[in-house]
N, C-alpha and C positions, 0 to 999 in steps of 0.2 A: 397765341403762345407761348404764354406762360402755362395759360390752360392747359394745353396738350402737356409741356413737360411732366407737368401735377400728372394729369393722366399716367401720364408712361412712366412715373413712377411710382403711384398705386400696384399697376400690375406687374410690375416686377417687383416688388415686395410680397403682393397675393405670390405670385409662380412662388419668388423664395417661398416662401409659406408652405407651397405646395410640397415642396421637393425636401423640404425636411418633413414632412408630417408621411410623407414618404419611405424614409429611411427612418427615422425616430417613432418608435411607437414604447410607452410605458403604462406595463401592464402588474401594477399593486407595487414586490419589489423589485420587479425586474423592470429591465432596459435592453429593446431590442433595435437595432443599429442593422441599417443595409446599405453601407459605404466603407466605403476602401479605407479613408482615414480609422471608422470605430476600433480598425487592428493595435493603431496606434490611442486608445485610451480604457485595451479590456486589461480585465482584469485589473482597472486601479491604473493600466498604464505600464503591469509587469512585462508585458509580452511582448519578444521581437519579432515585427516581422516578418525584414525575411525569411527567419530560422517558421514560422509558419506556413507564409507563403510554399518557403522549400519544401515543404511533407506535407502540405493539404490540398496544393495544388494555386492555378491562377484565376480559378473562375470565382462570378459572386459570391461576396462575403457576407453571410449575414453575423451578427454578432449579436452573441443576449448574456448581460450581464446580472451581476447576481447577488447578495449581502446575504448570509445566511445569518449571523450572527457575531456579537463579540472577538476577534482577533483569523476570525474569517470570509476570505472571501475567494468571488470564487466565477465565472465563466463562458462559456456552448460558444466555441468559435463552428462556422456552416460552409463551408464550401463548396458550391453548386457545382457540380460535375468532379468534385475531389473529393476529402475528406471532413471529418468534422475531432474534432478535441474538446473534451468539456474538464477543465480546468479549477484544479482547488490550490486556495496559497492557505496555510493556515497556522497562526504564530504555536507556535506548540504550549505558550502559558497558559492557554483555553483548553486541553484537553479536559474530559469531564462527561463528564452524566450527557448536558442538555450536547454534546457533542462526539457519541458518541461511536457514529461512523465515519467520521473524519478520519479514520489511516487506513488506509489498507492494507486488508491480510494474506490477499489472495483466494483464489478459487476454493472451497472444500471439495471440489473434482479434482482442482491444477494446482500443489501448492507454486507457489512463485518463486524463481526463482532469485541469486543474488544480481545487480546491474553490475556492480564489480567496477573496475578503471580508479577505483578510489572515491567511488559512492558511495554513505551507506543508502539503499534501494533494494529495494525491489522488480521484480519483474511480470506479469502474469499476465493470464487471459480467460478469458471463459468458454468453453470450449463446447461441440455440441455430445451433447447425454445420449443421443437417437443412433447411437449405434453408426456414425460417422466416420469411413477407412483413415482418413486420417483427418484429428478434431483437430486438427489446426491452423485448416488453410482459409484462403482470404474465406470462403464462404459461406464457413462451419463455424468463426467463430462470435462473439458479438462484439469484445472492445476489446485492445490488449490495451493495460497499464499501467504504468512506469509512476512511479513514487519516492519522495527522497525526501532524507534527511537531513537539516541543515543544520549545525549547534551554532548555536554566534559565542563571541569573547565572550572577556566582560564586559568591555567598557560599551556593548549595545546594551538599547533599554527589552529586547525582544529576546528570552534564552531560546530558543531558536522556533527551526522556521519547516512548519512540512508543506513538499508540492508535489501534487498528483491529476494526473492529466491520463483519462480514457481518452483513446483513439481508437480511430478507426477510422478505415483506407480502403481502399481494393487493392491487399496486397498481402501473399502469405506468408507465413510466422515460420511455413518449411524452409524458405530458403536465408542460406545465414546472413549472405551478405544484405539480406530485403529488411532482417531485425533492430538494424541500430536506428533504422528513418522511426521507431515510437516511440525510440529517446530525447530526441532532439527538441521536443516543445519543455519535454517537465527538463535538462542538464540547463536550455537556455532561461527560463523562465527561473528555474533554481538563482543559475547566477544572476539577473536582475532584477530578484527578489531582495539578496541578501545589500546590495549595492544599495535599492531604495530605502529599506529598512536597515541599516548599516550594522549589520549582522555582525562581517567580519571573517561569513563561514572558510573553513576551508572548501574551494571543491578540486569535484575530480577531475576527471579529462576524457576527452571527446572519447567517446564509446564506439568500439571498435566492431567489437560482437561480442553476445550474447549467447547465454544456452537457452533451449525451448523451456516452456512451463514444465512440468514436470505433472503427468497423466494419472489417472487414480490407477489406473493397472499396471502401472510399471516397479512391478515387484523386482527385489533379488532374493539372494538366501544376504541373509544378519550381519553371515559370521565373515561377510565377505563387502560389509558397506565402509565406503570411506568419505562420507559426508557427512551429512547432519546426523546422519542412525552410527556413524561408525568408532565400535570401540562397545558397545553394549552388548552386553554378554545374551544370549539364548539359554532358553527354559523351555521348560514342557511346555508344549503348545506358538509358543511364541517363536520363532523362527526365521520370519518375510519379516522385510524389511520396504519401504517407498521415503528415500528421501531425495534432498537435493544437496546443491556443492555447498560450500559456506565458502562467503569472501565480504564479510564488510555489514549482510544486512538487520534491521533492526527488528525482524520476527525469523523466527526457524519453528520448522516442524521435520518430525521425528513419527514416521507410525509404522508399531510390528501388530501384525499379523504371525495366523498362522498357516497350518501348513494348506491349508483352502483357500486362501486368502481374504477370511475373514481378522476383520481389525479389531484385536486385543487392543492396544494404550497406544494415544495419544501425546507423542510430550511436544513440549512449547515452548521458543524463548521468547519473552518480550526484551526491550532496549529501548534506553529514551524515551519519549514519549511513549513508544506504545506502553512501557512498563507500570510508566504513571497513568495513562488512561485506564489502564488494565486495574492497577490496586485501588484506584478514586472506584471505582465502579465495585468493586468488591466491598471499600465501606461502604458505600448505599444498601448492600444484602442486608436482610433481615437478622440471618446469620454469623455469629462471634466469630466461626470456627473458620474463618477462608483468611487468603489472605489479606494480610494489612499493615503499612509500615509499621507497628508496634510490634509483629513477630513474622522475625525476619529468618526463625528458625523454621526444620522442614517440620511437616505435619500431615496428617491423613484426619478427613473430615469426615463425623460421626455417622451421613452417610455415608460414605466412601466414595463419592464422589472425586476431589482430583485432592493432588499430594505437591505442595511446595517445597522448594527455596528459593533465597536469593544470595547475590551477589552484590559487591559494589563495587565499581565501574569508574572512568574519564568520566560518562555523560550521567551517570547519579545513579540510581538502581537497579537494578536486575533484577528481572523474574521468570524462574523457568515450571512448568508444571506438567504429572502423566495426568493425564485423565483414561481412565477403564473403561469400556467400549459397550454401548449395549445391539451393537451389529445382528447381535446372534437375536435377534426378538426382546419384545418386549418382556417374556416374563422372567430369562437372563438377568439373574441376581450380577449385580459387580463380584472383583472377585473378594474374597474377603480371611483366609484363610492363611495361616503364619507362614505359607511359603508363598502366596500372592503380596502380601508386604512387604514381603524380602526382600523381594522380588521385583517390587515394583520402587523401593528406596534403590536397591543396585542399577537400576536402568536410570532415574532418575538423577542420580550422581555421578554414572558415566554420561550420557548426557550433555548437565549443568555444565561439570568439568572441562570436558574439551567446549566444550563454547562461547562457557567464561574467558578460557586461556584464546581462543580464536578473537574476538574481543580487549584485549588483556585487560577484563579484570581482575580483582581478586578473588584465590578462592572462597569457590562458594560456602556456604556453611554445609555444615557436614548432614544426613539426614540421620 
């Protein structure tokens, strides 16, 4: 009798081991789970199971945890018959050369828009680039991204947190009622990360509405611009604008084009960890004449690659840049005459002043 009990115990242990092997696989720095409880441990336990299920669906779940370096935690959740979410949580004290892809700034062909609703963040997508009638329909985009930045209080050991979620769902961005679904995992994870990391960040409200990411062919006359390109003067050969709304985004962009819609200048504003990351990146470059924390004034580098200025903000230094464009071909030279330089300064001044004011920063250094 005792022997039967022992055999049954051994069989039970073997079955349990086989079951574990069925849902846990270890691949180097990756751990892949196929079990309902895996959601509770995903991304160091920062995800809310009910929110993830509500967005991705009720099917069988697979979770892959990944650690990419100091201060960065990542995981991927896939629900069979539902959706997929890739989540990255970053302690922004660790941004720099080793994590240059850690902060989301949108697609080059589709500028991201502000999340709004009290959140400092971006909402963007990668549209179809092959002539789709509607580039933001569910079967014509790759991933929809929500990226949020949290500023921690002085009592926290963390300087700030960044939460980025790339979501793939069988839903269309064209429906305004569906867009907020793509942000729910990011906002719930941000709340969980703030609590778990003792960040004490001020959180936004539930996201109830969102603009579409801006498609690259959404031009308008510069004189009527009322978003990130507002207030920038027109000039000979600079009459068209592509912009997004302003609304607390940590990264803003404005594109200026000629009457043929060929881009002439690209202006960018970087705040918080985005500015920190960009400035650290420039400090690693071999050129002395690039933006850095020791030269906060406007200057045009010798090769004509860019001009910049800075401002002091509640979350640290902000960086504003303007880049002439190569779009007209490899043989086109950067604008270099006095009129071009004067226009760049005027455009950068108008762009930086309005952006800084919207973010409650000091007036930018005058170009």
